[in-house]
C-alpha positions as CSV (number, residue, x, y, z in Angstrom):
1,M,7.1,6.2,18.4
2,N,5.7,4.2,21.3
3,G,5.8,0.5,21.3
4,L,8.5,0.2,18.6
5,K,11.1,-2.5,18.8
6,R,14.3,-2.4,16.9
7,F,16.7,-5.3,17.0
8,T,19.2,-7.1,14.8
9,F,20.0,-10.7,14.4
10,S,23.7,-10.0,14.7
11,S,23.3,-8.6,18.3
12,I,21.2,-11.6,19.3
13,L,23.8,-14.0,17.8
14,A,26.7,-12.1,19.4
15,G,25.1,-12.4,22.8
16,T,24.6,-16.1,22.3
17,L,28.2,-16.6,21.4
18,L,29.4,-14.6,24.3
19,F,27.5,-16.6,26.9
20,S,28.2,-19.9,25.2
21,A,32.0,-19.6,25.1
22,C,32.6,-22.7,27.1
23,S,30.8,-24.9,24.5
24,T,32.1,-26.0,21.1
25,D,28.5,-26.7,19.8
26,L,25.9,-24.1,18.9
27,D,22.3,-25.2,18.3
28,V,20.5,-22.5,16.5
29,L,17.3,-24.5,16.5
30,G,16.4,-24.2,20.2
31,D,13.0,-25.2,21.8
32,Y,9.9,-24.3,19.8
33,K,8.5,-20.8,20.5
34,E,5.3,-19.7,18.9
35,T,5.8,-16.5,16.9
36,M,2.9,-14.8,15.2
37,V,3.5,-12.5,12.2
38,V,0.8,-9.9,11.7
39,Y,0.2,-7.4,8.9
40,G,-2.7,-5.0,8.7
41,L,-3.5,-1.4,7.6
42,L,-6.8,0.1,8.7
43,D,-8.3,2.4,6.1
44,Q,-11.7,3.9,6.9
45,A,-12.2,4.7,3.2
46,Q,-12.3,1.0,2.2
47,P,-15.4,-1.2,2.5
48,I,-13.6,-4.1,4.0
49,Q,-10.6,-4.3,6.4
50,Y,-8.0,-7.1,6.1
51,I,-5.5,-8.5,8.6
52,K,-2.9,-11.1,7.5
53,I,-1.7,-13.5,10.2
54,N,1.0,-16.2,9.8
55,K,3.5,-18.3,11.8
56,A,7.2,-17.7,11.7
57,F,9.0,-21.1,11.4
58,L,12.4,-22.6,11.6
59,G,13.4,-26.2,11.2
60,E,16.1,-28.5,10.0
61,G,16.2,-29.1,6.2
62,D,14.8,-27.2,3.3
63,A,12.8,-24.1,4.4
64,L,10.9,-24.0,1.1
65,M,9.5,-27.4,1.9
66,Y,8.4,-26.2,5.4
67,A,6.7,-23.2,3.8
68,Q,4.4,-25.5,1.7
69,I,3.1,-27.3,4.8
70,K,0.0,-25.5,5.9
71,D,0.5,-26.2,9.6
72,S,4.0,-24.6,9.4
73,V,2.8,-21.2,8.3
74,Q,-0.8,-21.0,9.5
75,F,-2.7,-21.2,12.7
76,V,-5.5,-23.5,11.3
77,N,-8.8,-22.8,13.0
78,A,-7.1,-21.8,16.2
79,L,-7.3,-18.0,16.3
80,T,-9.8,-15.5,17.7
81,V,-9.2,-12.0,16.2
82,E,-10.8,-9.0,17.8
83,L,-10.7,-5.2,17.3
84,K,-11.9,-2.6,19.8
85,R,-12.4,1.2,19.3
86,I,-10.9,3.1,22.3
87,K,-11.6,6.8,22.9
88,N,-10.2,8.6,25.9
89,G,-9.5,5.2,27.5
90,I,-13.1,3.9,27.1
91,Q,-14.3,1.3,24.6
92,M,-16.8,2.6,22.1
93,G,-19.4,0.2,20.8
94,A,-19.2,-3.6,20.5
95,T,-16.0,-5.5,19.9
96,I,-15.5,-6.4,16.2
97,L,-14.9,-10.1,15.6
98,L,-12.8,-10.8,12.4
99,T,-13.6,-13.8,10.4
100,P,-11.3,-15.9,8.2
101,T,-11.4,-15.0,4.6
102,N,-10.6,-17.6,2.0
103,M,-8.2,-16.0,-0.5
104,P,-6.3,-18.3,-2.9
105,K,-2.5,-18.2,-2.7
106,D,-0.6,-17.2,-5.8
107,A,1.5,-19.8,-7.5
108,G,5.2,-19.8,-6.6
109,V,7.8,-21.3,-4.4
110,F,5.7,-21.0,-1.3
111,Y,2.5,-22.5,-2.9
112,S,0.9,-25.8,-2.2
113,A,-2.6,-27.0,-3.2
114,D,-4.0,-27.1,0.4
115,Q,-2.9,-23.6,1.3
116,T,-4.8,-20.3,1.2
117,N,-3.7,-16.9,2.5
118,A,-4.4,-16.6,6.2
119,I,-6.5,-13.4,6.0
120,Y,-9.0,-12.2,8.6
121,S,-11.5,-9.5,7.7
122,F,-14.5,-7.4,8.7
123,P,-16.8,-5.0,6.8
124,T,-16.1,-1.4,7.7
125,P,-18.8,-0.3,10.2
126,A,-21.1,2.6,9.1
127,T,-19.8,6.0,10.2
128,S,-22.8,6.4,12.5
129,A,-22.0,3.2,14.4
130,A,-20.5,3.4,17.8
131,N,-17.6,1.2,16.8
132,A,-17.0,3.0,13.4
133,L,-13.5,3.7,12.2
134,K,-12.9,7.3,13.3
135,P,-9.6,9.3,13.5
136,D,-10.4,10.5,17.0
137,S,-9.9,7.0,18.4
138,E,-7.3,4.3,18.8
139,Y,-7.9,0.7,17.6
140,E,-6.7,-2.2,19.7
141,L,-6.1,-5.6,17.9
142,T,-6.1,-8.7,20.0
143,I,-5.3,-12.1,18.6
144,T,-5.7,-15.2,20.8
145,N,-4.6,-18.7,20.0
146,G,-7.2,-20.9,21.6
147,E,-5.0,-24.0,21.5
148,T,-1.9,-22.5,23.2
149,G,-3.3,-19.5,25.1
150,N,-0.8,-17.2,23.3
151,V,-2.0,-13.6,23.0
152,V,-0.7,-11.0,20.6
153,T,-1.8,-7.3,20.7
154,A,-1.2,-4.1,18.7
155,K,-2.8,-0.7,18.4
156,T,-3.0,2.1,15.9
157,S,-4.6,5.5,15.2
158,L,-6.3,6.4,11.9
159,I,-5.4,9.2,9.5
160,T,-7.6,12.2,9.4
161,D,-9.4,12.7,6.0
162,I,-7.3,14.7,3.6
163,S,-8.7,18.2,2.8
164,G,-7.9,20.6,0.0
165,F,-7.3,17.9,-2.5
166,T,-7.5,19.7,-5.9
167,N,-5.7,21.2,-8.9
168,P,-6.2,24.9,-8.8
169,V,-4.1,25.7,-11.8
170,S,-6.2,24.0,-14.5
171,G,-9.7,24.3,-12.9
172,T,-12.0,21.6,-14.1
173,T,-9.7,19.8,-16.6
174,F,-6.3,18.1,-16.6
175,Q,-3.8,20.1,-18.6
176,F,-0.5,18.6,-19.8
177,V,1.4,20.6,-22.4
178,I,4.6,19.4,-24.2
179,A,4.6,21.8,-27.2
180,G,6.5,25.0,-27.9
181,P,8.1,26.6,-24.9
182,Y,6.1,24.4,-22.5
183,A,8.0,21.2,-23.0
184,N,7.6,20.1,-19.3
185,F,4.7,22.2,-18.1
186,P,3.8,21.0,-14.6
187,F,0.4,20.0,-13.5
188,N,0.3,20.9,-9.8
189,V,-1.4,18.6,-7.3
190,V,-2.4,20.3,-4.0
191,W,-3.6,19.0,-0.7
192,N,-3.4,19.7,3.0
193,S,-1.4,17.4,5.2
194,E,-3.3,15.9,8.0
195,K,-2.7,14.4,11.5
196,N,-0.9,11.1,11.8
197,A,0.0,11.0,8.1
198,R,3.8,10.9,7.5
199,L,3.8,9.6,3.9
200,Y,1.9,10.7,0.8
201,Q,1.8,9.4,-2.8
202,V,-0.1,10.7,-5.8
203,T,-1.1,8.6,-8.8
204,L,-2.5,9.9,-12.1
205,R,-4.6,7.2,-13.9
206,L,-5.4,7.8,-17.6
207,N,-8.6,6.0,-18.7
208,Y,-8.9,5.3,-22.4
209,V,-10.8,3.0,-24.9
210,D,-9.1,0.8,-27.5
211,S,-11.2,0.3,-30.7
212,T,-10.4,-3.0,-32.3
213,A,-12.0,-5.1,-35.1
214,S,-13.9,-7.1,-32.4
215,G,-15.2,-4.1,-30.4
216,L,-14.3,-1.6,-27.7
217,D,-11.9,-2.4,-24.8
218,T,-11.8,0.0,-21.8
219,N,-8.3,0.3,-20.1
220,S,-6.3,2.5,-17.9
221,I,-2.6,3.3,-17.3
222,S,-1.2,4.7,-14.0
223,Y,1.7,7.1,-13.5
224,T,2.8,7.3,-9.9
225,L,4.7,10.4,-8.6
226,P,7.6,10.2,-6.0
227,E,6.6,9.8,-2.3
228,I,6.4,12.9,-0.1
229,R,7.3,12.6,3.6
230,M,6.3,15.2,6.1
231,D,8.6,16.5,8.8
232,D,5.8,17.3,11.2
233,I,2.6,15.1,11.4
234,D,0.9,17.1,14.1
235,V,0.2,20.3,12.0
236,S,-1.6,20.8,8.8
237,V,0.2,22.5,5.9
238,E,-0.5,23.0,2.2
239,V,1.5,20.6,0.0
240,T,2.1,21.1,-3.7
241,Q,3.6,18.4,-5.9
242,P,4.2,19.1,-9.6
243,A,3.4,16.4,-12.2
244,K,5.5,17.2,-15.2
245,G,3.9,16.8,-18.6
246,R,6.9,15.4,-20.4
247,D,7.4,12.7,-17.8
248,F,3.7,11.8,-17.9
249,Y,3.7,11.3,-21.7
250,R,7.1,9.6,-21.7
251,H,5.7,7.0,-19.2
252,I,2.7,6.4,-21.4
253,G,4.8,6.1,-24.5
254,N,7.2,3.6,-22.8
255,T,4.3,1.5,-21.3
256,L,1.6,1.2,-24.0
257,T,2.1,-0.6,-27.3
258,V,0.4,-0.9,-30.6
259,Y,-0.8,-4.4,-31.2
260,P,-2.4,-6.2,-34.2
261,G,-6.0,-5.4,-34.6
262,L,-5.8,-2.0,-32.8
263,V,-7.7,0.6,-34.9
264,E,-7.5,3.7,-32.7
265,R,-7.4,4.9,-29.1
266,K,-9.6,7.5,-27.4
267,A,-8.6,9.1,-24.1
268,L,-11.6,9.5,-21.7
269,N,-10.4,11.2,-18.5
270,V,-7.9,11.2,-15.7
271,D,-8.3,10.0,-12.1
272,L,-6.3,11.8,-9.5
273,L,-5.5,9.4,-6.6
274,L,-3.9,10.2,-3.3
275,V,-2.9,7.8,-0.6
276,A,-1.5,8.7,2.8
277,G,0.5,6.4,5.1
278,S,1.1,6.5,8.9
279,D,4.3,7.2,10.7
280,D,4.8,3.5,11.5
281,L,4.1,2.5,7.8
282,S,6.7,5.1,6.6
283,T,9.3,3.6,9.0
284,F,8.5,0.1,8.0
285,I,9.0,1.0,4.3
286,D,12.3,2.7,5.0
287,V,13.7,-0.2,7.1
288,N,12.8,-2.7,4.4
289,K,14.2,-0.9,1.4
290,P,17.1,-2.6,-0.3
291,S,20.5,-1.7,1.2
292,T,22.7,0.3,-1.2
293,G,25.8,0.4,1.1
294,I,28.6,-1.9,2.1
295,I,26.7,-2.9,5.3
296,Q,23.9,-5.1,4.1
297,E,22.6,-5.9,7.6
298,R,19.7,-3.7,8.8
299,P,17.4,-3.5,11.8
300,E,14.0,-5.1,11.8
301,F,10.9,-3.2,12.8
302,T,7.7,-4.3,14.5
303,N,5.0,-2.6,16.5
304,I,3.3,-5.9,17.4
305,T,3.4,-6.9,21.1
306,N,4.5,-10.5,21.6
307,G,4.8,-11.0,17.8
308,L,6.2,-9.5,14.7
309,G,4.9,-7.4,11.8
310,L,3.0,-4.2,11.4
311,F,-0.5,-3.0,12.4
312,S,-1.0,0.6,11.3
313,S,-3.1,2.8,9.0
314,R,-3.4,4.4,5.6
315,L,-6.0,6.4,3.8
316,N,-7.0,6.2,0.2
317,R,-8.6,9.6,-0.6
318,A,-11.7,9.5,-2.8
319,P,-10.3,10.1,-6.4
320,I,-10.9,13.2,-8.4
321,T,-11.9,12.5,-12.0
322,R,-11.6,15.2,-14.7
323,P,-11.5,15.3,-18.5
324,L,-8.3,16.2,-20.4
325,D,-8.3,19.6,-22.0
326,G,-7.8,20.1,-25.8
327,T,-4.0,20.7,-25.6
328,S,-3.6,17.4,-23.7
329,W,-5.6,15.5,-26.3
330,D,-3.4,16.9,-29.0
331,S,-0.2,16.1,-27.1
332,L,-1.4,12.5,-26.9
333,A,-2.1,12.3,-30.6
334,C,1.0,14.2,-31.8
335,G,3.5,14.4,-29.0
336,Q,7.0,12.9,-29.6
337,Y,6.5,10.2,-27.0
338,T,2.9,9.0,-27.8
339,K,2.2,9.8,-31.5
340,H,2.8,6.2,-32.5
341,L,0.1,4.9,-30.1
342,K,-3.0,5.8,-32.3
343,F,-4.6,8.2,-29.9
344,L,-7.2,10.5,-31.4
345,N,-6.9,14.3,-30.9
346,A,-9.6,16.6,-29.6
347,A,-11.3,16.7,-33.0
348,G,-11.4,12.8,-33.1
349,V,-8.9,12.3,-35.9
350,H,-5.3,11.1,-36.3
351,P,-3.5,14.3,-37.5
352,C,0.0,12.8,-37.1
353,L,-0.2,9.3,-38.4
């Protein structure tokens, strides 16, 4: 992977100690150096693209107090953020200028009343535009601090649209069976892997309606399958992932509750969602997973030139929505994991309550 930088704090500290052996004092707070932290994932399937940009900071005293000072973590009105589409070494279309987007910051230890999230955004260009987001091009991000002259850059490719996304076993319906000899009958999700996509994850989203004394309330519950990583991201192969019926219903039974005023529930349909992540995104996730071994120290990962963070791509495939078949309705109403949740069966009754 070009442009990747791996380093550990321990190696930097060891070098500092080695070349400072003649001194008894170690000042870890050296002269100030501007460090920009950038996070962004381009996704041509989304209507708006977002880039998060912050400062890294270090100072004497309580770091939590520094984090609540806007100037410590944000480049207030100082940045110019630009994106260019590059194909075969030539810029296509006009440069896209990102604008600051005011997004409130969630309450917590890093919250203060004058802070917002430092998000820059732009609407996704039409597919017919010269600067549209297309998988045949690279995208170069340039961030310039107009006050200091500091320039940070990064680039990424996009993920090719995912083809063959379907469920050939059950045709036009979702079928989960947990009765008789089919206690964990799998529902197979199928797609073709595509260029630049290392990581895939499937989510099943059950949509349903709660009937209460005060009316109808439409809700959904999501069941996410384990990640799948591809060994080769330069060739397309068919991928099959089973979603097991028992595990699906157990998740629903462990997540939903029966609350006062609930009269009944009616299942509507299931959305089949698929998201793909780039090679850099997969590496970033791996590096930042909690350490389970004795050695807690781990390398950091960045693909940002003259800064830190991640600028890469993902693709949210357009969802497939299908109704449940009759056996799946009945399993919701009478299955061992969900029969207490007041779901109606295919005939619209409660046969097991």
